Each structure stands twice: as C-alpha cells, then as structure tokens.
N, C-alpha and C positions, 0 to 999 in steps of 0.2 A: 600719171600712169594709172590706168584703170586695171583694177584687179579682175582677172577673169575667173568667174566661179565655175569650178569643175563640177559636173553632175555627180552625185554619189554613186558609188559602184553598186550595181544591181546584183544582189545575191540570189534573187528568186530565179526559179527554173523557167526558162522561156518556152512557150508552147512550140515555137519553131524548132528549138533544140530537141524537144521531145519527138516532134514529127520527124526531124532529121534522123534521130536514133532509130525510130521505127522503120523508116525507109531503108536505112543502112542494113538493118537485120530483117528485112521483109521476107527473104527466102526462108530463114530459120523460123520466123513467126507463122509462116503459112505451111511449109512442108512438115515442120515438127508436130503441131497438133493433128495434122492430117494423118501422119504416120501413126501417131498414138491412137487415133480414132479407129484406123483400120486394124491395128493390132488388137484393140479392145473388142472390136466386132468379131475378129477371128477367135479370140479367147472365149467369147460368149457362146460360140458354137460347141465348145467343149464342156460347157456347164450342162448337167442333166436337166431336162425340162421338168417343170413342176405344174401339176394340174390342180385346179380348184373346183371342187364340187359344192353346190349350194342347194339347200332346202329351205323352204319357207312354210310356216304354219301359223295358224290363228290360235292364240292361247285360250284356255278355258274362260268362258264368259260367265260372270255372275248373273244369276237370274233371281227374280222375286219368287220365293217358294210358293207353290200352290197350296201348301198346307198351312199358310199363315192364318187364313180365315178359319180353317177347321180346328186349329189349335185353340182358338179363342172360345170355341163351343165346347171344348173338353174340360172346362173348369180352369182352376188356377194354374195348372201345368202349362196352359197355353202361353202364359207370359214368358216361358223359357225360350220361345222362338225369338223373342226380341233380344235375348242375351247372346244368341249365336248369330243373329242376322247382321247385315252390314259389314261383313268381312270383305275387305278389298284384296284383290289379287292383281296388282299391276304387273306389267310385262317384266319389270325388273326382278320381281320375285321369282318368276319362272327361269329367267336367265341365271339367277343365283343358284337355283336348283341344278341347272345343267353344268354350272361351274363348280359344283360341290365335289368333294372327294369321293362321295358315294357313287356318283355318275362316272367320274374319272376312273376309279378303281374297277368298276364294272366293265368299262371299255378296255382297260388294260388287260383284264383277264380274258375278255371275249376275243380280242384280236392279238393276244400275245405280244403286246407292245414293248415289253421289257426286252424280249429277244429281237424284235424288229429294230428298235432304236439303240440296241446294245447298251441298255441301262442296267447298272449294278443295283441301284436302289429304286424303290417304287417312286420316291420323290423325284428322281431324275426323269422317270417316265412321265410323271404328271407335268413337269416343266416342258418336256418335249411336246406333250399333247397341247399345252397352252400356247406354245409358239406356232403350232400348225392350225389351231382352231380359232375362229372368230365368231362370237355370238353377239348379236346386237338386235335392238328393236327400232323400228322406224315410226314415223309419224302416222303411218297408215294402220298402226296397231299390230302389224305382223312381226314375228320374230324370225330372223334369218340365221342360219348356221352355215358357215363356210369352212371347208377343211382342205388343206394342201397336202399333196403327196405326189411322188413320182409315178405312182400307178393310178390312172384315172378311175378304174373300177374300185380300188380300195378306198380312194377318197370319197366316192359316192356312198360306199357301204358305211363308213364311219360317220359321215354327215347324217345319214338316215338313222344310224344307231343312237345318236344323241337324242332324237325324238322318241325312239323306243324306250330308252333308259329313263327318260323323263316320265313317260307313262308308268313305268314300274315304280318310280319314286312316289308319284302322286297316288298310286294305288294303295300304298301303305301309310300315307299321311292324310290326316283330316284337314283338307284345304278348303273345300267349299262349305257353305252354310249347312247344307243337308248332311254332309259328312260329319260336321261338328255336332249336330243334333243326334245323328245316329250313334256316334261314339259315346256321347253323354248318356243317352237313354239305354244303350246296351249295358253300360256299367250299372245303372240304376235297376235295370231289369234283372240282372244277375243277383244283386243284393235282395231284391224283392222276392225272387224265386226261392232263395235260400231261407229267408224268413217265413215264407209261406209253407215250405216243406216242414220246417221246425214246428210251426204252430199247428199244422195238421197232425203231426206225430204226437204232439202234446195233447191234442183233442182226443185222439184215439186212445191214449193212455189212461184217460179218465174212466172209460167204460160207460156205456150209455144204457140206462135202465128204462123200463116202460114208463115209469112215473116221470122221468126226465123228458122222455120223448113227448108225453102228453102235455107237458108244460109249453112245448113249441117255442123255444127261446128265440127263434129266428126273427120273428116280428119285433121282439123287444130290443134286440141288440144289433140288428142289421143297420138301423139308422145311425146308431152310435158308431159302429165300425166304419160306415161310409163317412161320417163326420170326422173321425180320426184320420182317415186317409186323406180327406181334403185338407186338414190341418197340416199333415206332413208334406203334402204337395205344395201348400202355400209357404211353408218354411223353406222348402227347396227353392222356390221362386224368389223369396226374399234374399236368400243366400246368394243366388246368382245375380240379383240386381245390385247387390253391394259391390260387385266387381266393376260395374259400368255406370252407376248412378250415385250421386251424392245423397246424403241422408236428408237434405232439405228439398230434394226433388219432389214434385207433386205425386208422380207415379209411385215413388218409394213410400211416401207417407200413406197413400191410399192402400198399398199392399200391406203395410203394417196395420192399418185400421181393419182391413178384411181379416187378417190373421187374429187380431184381438177379438173380433166379433165371433169368429169360429170357435175360439177357445172358450168364450163366454157361453155359447150354446152348448158346447160339450160339458162344461161344468154344470150347467143347469140340468141337462138330461141325466148326468151321473147322479145328482142329488135326487131327482125324481125317481130314478131307478132304484136307488137305495131305500127311499121312503116307501115305495110301493111294493117292493119284492123282498126287502131285507128281512122282514119278520117271518114271512111265510116260507121262504126257501130254506132247504137244508144245506148243510155244509157241502155235501157231494154235488147237489144241484147248482149251488153257487159257484163251485169250482168249475163245473162243466160250462156254465154260462160265461164265466170269465174267459175260459180258454176258447169257447166258441166265438166270443166277441173278438178276441185276438186273431182267430182264424179268418173271420170275415173282414177284419181290418186289413190284414196282409193280402187277402184275396182281392179286395177292391183296389188296393194299391198296385198289385201285380197287373190287374186288368188295365189300369190307367197307363202304367209305363209300357205295357205291351202295345196299346193303341198308338202311343207316341212313337215307339220304336218302329212299328210297321209303317207309319206315315213317313218317318225319316228314311227308311229303306226305299220306299217308293220314290221319294224325291231324289234320293241319291242315284237310283237307277235311271231316272228321267233326266236329271240335271247333270250330275257327275262332273268330273274333271275331264271333259271331252276335248281332245286335241285334234283340230282339223288341219290336216296337211294340205296346203294349197299347191305347192310345187315340191314333189319328191326329188331328191338329188339323183341325177343321172350321170353316168361316166362322161366327163367333159371331152369334147372332141378337139378343142384347141388348148394349148398350154397357156398358163397365166404368167409364168416366169421361166427363164429370164426374158426381158424385153430387150432384144438385141439392138434395135435402133436407138432406144433411149440410153442404153449403156454406151454406145458409140458417140452419141451427141454429148453426153456428160463428160466422157473421157476427153473428147476434143476440146470442149470449152475449158475444162479444168487445166489441161496441159497448155492450152493457149495462154491462159491467165498466168500460169507459173512461168512460162517462157518469157512473157512480156515483163514480168517482174524481174526475172533474171537479167534481161537485156538492160533495163534501166539501172539496176544495181551495178552491173559490170561497167556501164558507161560512166556512172557516178564515180566509181573507183578510179577509172582511167583519168577522168578530169581532175580528181583530187590528187593524183600522183604528180601532176604538173605543178601544183602549188606547194611551196615549201612548208607552209604552216600545216596544210592538210596532210601532206606526206608524213610530217612528223607525228601527227595524231594517229595516222594509220599504222605507222611503225610501232608506236606505243601500244595501240590496241592489239596488234599481233603479239607483242611481247607479253602483255597481260593475259591474252588468251592461251598462249603456250604455258604460262605459269599456272593458270587455272587447270590445265590438262596434265600438269606435272611433267611437261617436256622441257621446261626451261632449266 
C-alpha cells in the first residue's frame, strides 16, 4: 500500500482570492472614492482663496573701493583700508536681516498685523507673519519674497514692504566696506576734533608776546608735530592689523618696523630741539612752543582723519547698500490656494486606499470566523480589547 503524500495546506493569500475580493466590492471601491472626491471638491469651493504676491531684487553687491589707491598715498592711515576691506555680504545675510525681529516688528506696526491676525502677543503676530512669508535666494543671485493673504493688494504691499524695511535696516548698519570705514573715521575724527579744540584753547591761554612771535616756532615744531601725527596714525594702523593678521605676518612686521623708525626719528628731533633751543629759550617761550607743538600735532591728525572721512563718505554715496528691485510685487490676478483639482485627486486616492484596506480586513475577518481556531483567537482578541477599554 502506497502512502499518498498530501500537499501542505497553503496559508498564504492567493492573488486570485484578492482579485475576487476586489471584484466582489468593485462598486464600493469605485463609487466610494468618487463620492469622496466630489465632496472634497465641493468643500474646496467654500475655502477662502489665498493670493501670493512675489517680489525679486538683487542684493547689494560688494565693489572694490576706488579709494584703495588714494589711501595708500595718504600715509600710514591708508593701511586701514585693508582692515575694513574684504567684507562679504552673501544673500543669506540679507535674508537674515529680513527675518529679524526688527523688520518683523516694523511690518507689524506698519500694517497693524496684531489686529489683523487677532494676536494678543507680538510673538504670535511674528509667527503668523513667518507662516505667510517665504524668503529665499536662488542660484541666479536674486532674493525673492513671497507673501500670502486673502487680499491680493495687501499681499503685494507687504511683499514690497519687506524690501523697504530692509533698506531702512541697512541704512543704520555699517554693512559695506565704505560704511565700515566711514563709521571708523567718523569716531576718530570726533576725538581728533575734541583734542584739537583743547590744544587750541591751551595755546591761547599762554599769551603770545612779540618776542615769542619773533622766534617763529612754526618752522621748528611743525615737522615734529607732523611726525607725532604719523606715529599716532601708524599706531592706529598696527592696532587694526592685530585684529586680522598674526604677529608673524610680513605686513605686520613691516608695520612694526615703520613704527619703530618713526619713533626713533621723533626721539632724535626732540634731543636736537632741546640741545639747540633749551638754553636760550625762556620758560614762557618754552611753554608756548610746547603747546604750539601739541596744537600742530592735533591739527595735522585732524586733517588726516578728515581726508579719510571724506573719502569714505564719497565711497559710501557711490557704492552704498543699493538694493535693485527686479520685479516689484503686483496684486496677483489668480489665487494660489486652494488648488481644488489637487484636493479632489488626493481625497479620491486616499479614500480609495482606505476603502481597499477596509475590504481586505473585512474579508479576512469573514474567512477567519469560519475556522474554529481563528474564531477563538478573534473572540479572545475582542475580550481583551473590551477589557482594555474598561467595558468588560
């Protein structure tokens, strides 16, 4: 007697069974998603339309300052141009400016956004502004600002206002190389002016007699005063170079050598002046000469800083942080949201997938109830579920 080998029971789901299940529920799988898609399309008509306004502009471009060559001819202060040069202004920097709280708060006050968005706190208005605004830079170097609103005119106004507020921020910040130099020399010029005024008053307080005038100290002290001004300028240059050069750099060593030479020349002239004039000058004339020397020193220093300051102002006016708007935002004619067709398609596909999953699960439960072992597991699962919900 030959034993007949029975094939093992196949527990895997047959593709024909799945296809049969789909065919049996074909009406539900077709009409259900279709009804959901139509309903979603109808609901999309009730959503208020959103309009997106867009503006594009070219951020300020860094230029090589025309004063770079002129500064070199003005002595040791010309080296300060190198300290301020090479400042980079990538597009990300200007995007960060527009995303700053300074710009947001200005827009909130300008357009009364706290009332418009019904925000109790300024932070809530900032968040609402961030949700509606998109600022990005492209590979073409342009920065784009997009703003969403239900009012197309208001959307265009806010998008353009971002660029206007950026101009305001750049106006009070030293961003470009020329602005950096102008701000630096402006502070130095104020200090030099104060010192010049004080030295002039001290000179007048000495009283000038005929004998002092006959001595004509201008020729004797003008050179020393100019030399002292050059030393001060060189010291300012060395101090600036410490911020961006190592002490072992050749340029830094050369600057130190020039400063040492200037100091040596000053020391030599001071000794010559004391030897030649110390015995013959009276105390009053010596005091006058000393104060006159200080006056000429501060006067020369003031003139040097004044030249640098005027050059920086000219460069700032010529170069500046110029924002060139390529496309100003216009009230959009077409809405950007909601996209009714896309909503209907997504709703149809999502509901179709959900119904297909529902049909397979329901069929699996029906098949499982016919098997005693599976039916027992399902009953145990229902009991456990009720116990977990506290209904048992």
